[in-house]
N, C-alpha and C positions, 0 to 999 in steps of 0.2 A: 525296552520290552523284555529283556532277559538278563540273567546274571552276567553274561559276557560283556555287558555294556550297551548303552542305547545311543544310537547315532542321532545327531540333530539333523533332521531332514529339511530344515529351512534353508533355502538358497539366498544368501545375502545379496547375490547379484541379480535376483529376479526383477523383472520389469515392474515398475509401479503400476498397481491397479490390475495386474494379471498374474496367473499362475506361471511358475518357472518351468521351462522345458527340461525334462529329465532325459529323454532320448528323442532324437530326430532321425527318422528313416529317410534316406536320400537315394532315390532312383534305384531301389533294390530289385534285382532280378534273381530268380532261381529256376534253373532248368534241370530236369531229370530226363536225360536223353532227349527225346523229341517232345517231351511234355514240358510246357512252360507254366510252372506253378505260380510264379510271380512275374509281373511284366512292368517293371518300373514303378514300384510303390514308393510314394512319398507320404510321410505321416509324422505328426508331432504328438508325443506322449508327455503329458504335463503332470507335475506334482500337484497334489491337493484335489485331484478329481478322478472319477471313474470314467474311462473311455470304453464304450461298448463297441465291439467289432462284430458285425453281422455279415452273413453271406451263406449261400447255399453250400451243400456238401461239395468239397473239392474246389472251393473258391480261392484257397490259398491262405486262409486264416491261420491254421495250425503250422504251416510252413513258416510263416512270418514269426510265430511264437518260438519255433525251434531255433530260428536264426537269432532272435533276441536272447534266448536262453542258452546259447552256445552249443546246441546240439547239431547245428547245420551252419553252413557259411553261404553267403550270397555268391552267385555266379558273376554278378556285376553290381556296382553300387556300394554304399557303406552306411554305417551308423555314426551319429554324433552323440557322444555322452558328455553332457555339460559343456557342449560347444567344441569338444575335441573328437577327432576321428577315433572310433573304437568299434571293433568287431570281436566279440568273445570267441575264442577257439575251442572252448570246452565248457561244460556246465560249471565246473569248479571255478574257471576264470570269470564266468558270469556272476556266480555267487560272491566271489571276492570283490567284484565291482558293484555289488549291491543289487543284483537282479536275480529274482527267484521265480521259477516256473512251477506251477501246479498243473500236472498233466491231466488230460481227459480220462486216462486209464491209470488207476492207482499204481504208484511206484513204491509199494509197501511190501515187506517180506512177511508172509502170513504167520510164520512160526515165531516171529520176534515180538517183544513187548514194545510199546511206544518209545520208551526211553532208549532201548537198544537201537531202534530205527533212527532216532535222532542222532545218536553217536555215530552210526554207520554213515550218515549223510553229511556229517560235519567235514567240510573240505580242509579246514585249517586244523591240523593235528594238535596245535597248541591249545585249542579250545576243547579238545576231547577230555572228558573227565570220567569218573566212575559212574556206574548206572544209577546209584543212589542220588548223586548230585544232579545228574541229567534229569532224573525223574522230578526232583524238586524244581528245577528250572522250567521244565515242561508244565508242571502244575501251576507255577506262578504265571506263566504266559496264558494258560487256559483260563485262570481266574480273571485275568485282565480282560479277556475277551468274553467272559461269562459262558465258557464252554464247559459242558459236563463231559469229563473224560475218565476212562478206566485205564489206569496206568499199569495194572498188573496182568490183565488178560491178554494173551497173544492176539495180534491184530486180526488174524484170520478167523477168530471166533467172535469178533465184534460185528455189529450191524453195519450196513453200508453207510448210513448216516454218520456213525462214529468214525468210520474209516475216512470219510471225506473231511471231517473236522481234524483228524490227525494229519491228513495231507497238508491242510492249511497251516497247522501248527509246525509241521516239519519245515515248511517253506519259511515261516516267520522266525524260526530259530536262528537264522543267519542275520536277522534284523535288516532286511532289504528295504531300499527306498523305492524300488520298482517291483511290483508284484504282477505276474502274468497268470491269469486264470483261464484255463481252457476247458470250457463246459463244466464248471464246478458243481452245478446243480442238476446235471443230467440224470443222475440216479437217485435223486432225493424226492421226498414227498413235498407238498406245498409248504407245510409248516417248517420242515427242515431247510428248504430252500430260502424261505423268508429269513430264518435265523442267520444263515450264511451271508445273505445279502446285507443284512443289518451290520454285520461285522465288516463287510467289504466297504460300506459307506463310512464307517467309523475309521477304518484304516486310512482312507483317502482324506476325509474332511477334518478329522480331529488330529491325525498324526502326519498329515502332509505328505503321504506317500502317493506315488503314481500307480494306479491300478488299471490294468487292461483286462476286460471281461469279454470272453467269447461265449455267446449263448445263442440258442435258437428260440428261446422263449421271449417273445416280444414284451410280455407283461413285466419281465424282469428288467428289461431295458428301461421301461418307463419308471419302474420302482426304484432302481439303484443307480443308473448312469447319469452323468452330467452331459457328456457329448456322445455322439454315435457316428460311426462310419460304416459304409456298406461296400463289401467286396463282391465281385462276380468275375469268374474266369480269370483270376489272378490279377485283377485290376481294381482300383478304387473307382466305383461307378457313381457313388454319391458322396460328395465332399463331407468332411467332418462338420457337424452342426450340433447346436444344443438340442438335447432331448426335448421334445414338445413341438419342434418346428414342423415335424412330419408325423402323420398319424400312423398307428400300427399297420393299417392296411397299405399305406404308401411304402412303408419300410419293407413289408413282405413282398410287394410287387417289385421293388428295386432289387431285392435279393434274388428273385427267380427270373426277372426280366419281363414279367407279365403279371396280371392280377391272379392271385391264388384262388382257384375255383372253390366254391363252397361244397361241402359234403352233400351228396344226393342220396337221401335215405330211401331205401326200397322196402316194399312190403314183403315180409318174410312169412312163409307158410310152413309151420312146423308139421313134420310128418315122420313118425317112427323115431326110434332111438338110434342115434349114430354112434355114440360112445357113452358108456356108463361106468362110473367109478364108484365102488362100494367098499366102505370100511377100509380105505387105503391108508396104510402107515408107511411112510418113507421119509428119511431125513427128519426134519422137524414137523412134518405133517403127521397127525395122529387121527386115524379113523375118519378120513375124509370121504364124503359122499357128494357126487356131482353127476348130473345127466345133461347131455347136449343132444338135441334132436337135429335131424336133417332140416335145413332151411332156417337155422337160427344161430345167433351169436350169444354165447354165454360168457359174461365177463367175470373175472376174478380180481377183486379190488383188495387193497391192503398195503400197509407199509412193508417194505422189503424185510425179509428175515422172519416171516410169520408162517412159513410152511409152503410158500409158493414154489420154491426151488425143488422141494421134495416132490410136489405134484408134477411139476414140469419134467423132471428127470425120470420119474417112474413111468409116466405116459410115453416119453420118448425112448425108454429102454436103456437109459444110461445109469440107472440106479435100481437095484433090486428092491422090490416091495417086501417089507417085513410082515405085512398082513394085508388082506383085502384082495379085490379083483378089479381088473380093467377089461371091459368088453367093448370091442369095436364091431358092432353088428353081431355076427355069430362067431367072431374070432376072439379067442382069449389071448390078450396081449402080454400077460404077466411073464410068461417064459419065452416070449418070442424075441428073436434077435432084432436089433434096431433096423437092419437092412430089410428084414422080412416085414417089419411094420411099414416101411416105405413102400414095398411092393403091394401091401394091403391097402395103400391109399392114404397114409398118414404123412402130412407135410409138417415140417418143424422149423419154426423161426425161434432160435434160442435166445435167452436173455443175455448170454455172453457169446457173441458171434465169433470172437477170436479163439475162445477155448473149445467151442463145441460145433462150429460150423465151417470154419475155414482153416486152411493150411497156408500160412503167410508166404512160405518159400515157394509154393507152387503157383503156376500161372492161373489166371482167371478161368480159362477154358478147362483146365485140369480140375479146378475146384468145382466147376459146374457138373463134373462127372461123379463127384463123391457120393457113394451110396446108390448110384443109379445102375440100371441094367446095361448090358453090353451094347445095345443098339445105340446108346448115346456116344459110345466110343467111335463108331463108324462115321458119325457126322459131327464130331466134337466141335470143330472150329465154327462151322456154319451155324449150328444150333446155338452155340454160345454167343456169337455175334448178334444173331436175331434177338435172343432173349435180353442181352445186355442193352441193345438199342431200345427195345420196348420199355425197359425200366430206366432208361436214361442214365446208365452207369457211366461215369466219366473215367474211362480207362479203356485199354485195348485187351483183346483176348489173350495176347501173349505177355501182358504185363503181370508181374507178381501181385498176388492178392494183398500183400502187406504194403504195396505202394499206393493203395487206394485210401482215401479219407474214410473216417468211420462211417459216415452216412452212405458213401458209395459201396463200402463193404457190405452194409446191411442190404442195400438194393441188390447186390450180387447174390446174396443168400436168397432173397425173395424171388429173383429171376430163376434160380435153380428149383426152388421148392414148389412154386405154383405150376401145375401141369394139368393136362386133361384127365389124368388118372387120379387126381387128388380127391379124396372124399371128406377128410377131416383135416383142418388146419389147427395146429397148436402154435399160437402166436404169443410169445413171451416178451414183454417190453418191446414190441415190434417197432415203435417209432422213436425209441430213445436215441438221441444224437442226430436225428434227421432234421433237415431244414423244413420250413413250412410247406413248400411245394411237394417235397418227397414224402413227408409225413402224411399229407393229405392224399397223395396217390395211393399209399399203402393202405390207409384207412378205407378208401373207396374200393380197393381191390377186395378187402375182406368183406365189406358190406355186399358187394356185387356177387362174391362167391356164395355167400349165404342166401342171397335172393335167388340164385340159380339152383338152390337145393343142397348146397354144401353145409357142413357143420363147422363152427369156429369156436374154439376155446381161447379166449383172449385174456391173458394175464397181464396186468399193468398197474403201475403205481400212479399213473396219470388218471385221476378220477374223472376229469373233464371228458376225455375221449371215450371212456366207458359209458358215462351217462349219455353221451351223444349217440353212441353206436350200438350198444348192447341191447338185446331183447330181455335178458334176465341177468341178475347179478348175484354172485356169491361174494362173501367177504372173509378173507383170511385173517385170523388173529390168534396168536399164541398157539399155532399149530393146528387150529381147528377151522373148519369151513362153516360159516353161518349162511342161511338162505335156503332157497332162492328168494330174491326180491324182484318183484315184477314191476313193470312200468304202470303208472308214472312214478319215477324215482324221487325219493325225498332225500336231497343231498345232505341235509342236517342229520337225518336218521342214519344214513350210511356212514357219515363221518363219525358218529358215535359208535357204530359197530366196529369201525376200523380202530377205535381207541379202546375197545373192549367193553363198551356199554351197549347192551342189546335193547 
């Protein structure tokens, strides 16, 4: 795969007629204080196939990946690597053993070029070369995978899709025979996700690697995986089985322990203007116009990187507008402090919950107070416990926020933001990284909020959820907003708008 040499991933000792075992997980437990993240997991990971790992948020999937990738160690149990007991004690030890982990959240340095990042992550100093050589090696690997890469531009200036491709290239630079993918498509559009999954299948089926794929998108399991296993509350609740033996509906029910309810659409009655954006320029957004009324959901569709973040941050008060106005009823938000916007009734679910909504080192109940008035302080624990239970957050009020899984962290943010004083909800990629049950709950909350007279601006790269839930749509492309588009929506036409064809 690379100039460092290509490993022959074929196991001469594999059993006739079946794939060879790359890693066997034997009775693995992992405890974090009184929280049992894994409760005796047994699992076989085979070469030459894609194993999909499903489970609701906090089911233990990422904990298992961290153990396999050397970032964590089991409290009990062990791993077998090619039949021998092996538990990596560090990421570098895992890489040296041929195991590479692609994290749910990018492990990239924004100011570095792709070649510099590859050099940074090479654990074997003997393989480190100059940037020019590393760039050539990276380009060769990208060409083999038919990836379009920009090797000169710093990573932080590249699109989310480009960054995800670079994450995969970074992992493959060590030529692993076991590849662990934790939500690799969570931030991608449908087309970008399809391209990544095509590569994933090629790595398994044509190059005989073992690939473990964590995803909440059941359609991706059907499209890319060979076998599937379901975790719930730290245990395997549905044995490994070939994809196709169970329907997507059955898999979703196994993940959450019951049938996932369907969205209940409500009649929305538009009245008055809740929030008006006029001629707004901020970040990559140039001259954006948008109006959301009380009692409606306005969706903003588009591939990431087309001005949505500028719109999001300007409305939330985290980025100064270069031009234009933002009116919330009679209140001019442009020069208003973010906390004053909260007091005015603006709730904010950010696209990056870790950077803009939570402080990982603080307790959950402390995070529930952020930006809120002093009355919340007086009943901090009681109020937090009530809200966390309502949103089914798997964690305790005294636990640190960074101990929560990504989905539970998002539910914690939602539990804080939804209140009786909320008038407008700014929801940015709100269901990203959520399991089907949690995603459906959040979608329903937004729909019910609008039905009760609230206003929702819903920014999402998931076109399906916007087509299902929004009353009107705008499309972001190249820093501009097109629309509005009214129901009934034409998916093909909106897809063309997302690609720059009106």
